[in-house]
C-alpha positions as CSV (number, residue, x, y, z in Angstrom):
1,M,0.0,0.0,0.0
2,E,1.4,3.4,-1.0
3,L,0.7,6.4,1.2
4,N,-1.0,9.5,-0.3
5,A,1.7,12.1,-0.6
6,D,-0.7,15.0,0.2
7,D,-1.8,13.3,3.4
8,M,1.9,13.0,4.4
9,I,2.7,16.7,4.1
10,P,1.9,17.4,7.8
11,V,3.8,14.2,8.8
12,V,6.9,15.4,6.9
13,H,6.6,18.8,8.6
14,R,6.4,17.1,12.0
15,L,9.4,15.0,11.2
16,K,11.4,18.0,10.1
17,R,10.6,19.7,13.4
18,A,11.7,16.6,15.3
19,Q,14.9,16.6,13.3
20,G,15.6,20.1,14.4
21,Q,14.7,19.2,18.0
22,L,17.1,16.3,17.9
23,A,19.9,18.5,16.6
24,A,19.1,20.8,19.5
25,V,19.4,17.9,22.0
26,T,22.8,17.0,20.5
27,R,24.0,20.6,20.8
28,M,22.7,20.7,24.4
29,L,24.8,17.6,25.2
30,E,27.9,19.0,23.6
31,E,27.5,22.2,25.5
32,G,27.0,20.4,28.8
33,K,23.5,21.7,29.4
34,D,21.4,20.7,32.4
35,C,20.2,17.1,32.4
36,K,16.6,18.0,33.0
37,D,16.5,20.3,30.0
38,V,18.1,17.7,27.8
39,V,15.7,15.0,28.9
40,T,12.7,17.3,28.4
41,Q,13.8,18.0,24.8
42,L,14.5,14.4,24.1
43,S,11.0,13.5,25.3
44,A,9.6,16.1,22.9
45,V,11.5,14.5,20.0
46,S,10.2,11.0,21.0
47,K,6.6,12.2,21.2
48,A,6.9,13.9,17.8
49,L,8.3,10.7,16.2
50,D,5.5,8.6,17.8
51,R,2.8,11.0,16.5
52,A,4.3,10.9,13.1
53,G,4.2,7.1,13.1
54,F,0.7,7.0,14.3
55,A,-0.4,9.5,11.6
56,I,1.2,7.3,9.0
57,I,-0.5,4.1,10.3
58,A,-3.9,6.0,10.5
59,S,-3.6,7.2,7.0
60,G,-2.8,3.7,5.8
61,M,-5.7,2.2,7.7
62,E,-8.0,4.9,6.2
63,Q,-6.8,4.0,2.7
64,C,-7.4,0.3,3.3
65,M,-10.9,0.8,4.7
66,T,-12.0,3.2,1.9
67,S,-10.5,1.4,-1.0
68,P,-12.3,-1.8,-2.1
69,T,-9.1,-3.0,-3.9
70,Q,-7.0,-2.9,-0.7
71,E,-7.1,-5.8,1.8
72,L,-6.8,-4.9,5.4
73,D,-4.2,-7.2,6.9
74,R,-5.0,-7.2,10.6
75,K,-1.8,-9.0,11.6
76,E,0.3,-6.5,9.6
77,L,-1.5,-3.5,11.1
78,E,-1.1,-5.0,14.6
79,K,2.6,-5.5,14.0
80,L,2.9,-1.8,12.9
81,F,1.2,-0.6,16.0
82,L,3.4,-2.7,18.2
83,T,6.6,-1.3,16.6
84,L,5.5,2.1,17.9
85,A,4.8,0.8,21.4
């Protein structure tokens, strides 16, 4: 199943923001910033990545459910969800 590129625009933006946040975490570590601040930023990166993953899965599920030519493979979807857990 291919994802709709238009549906993925917000996901791409979220991932680019997460990439910037991750670069900031790296800089913070290199500069010896406070542990609490580093962990807070790292948590934000992690949440952004999780949300992007869930958005991709949700889009794929929507395509499967609305397209009669696509089969919804329950085991495959379950595996995808578990990879994000």
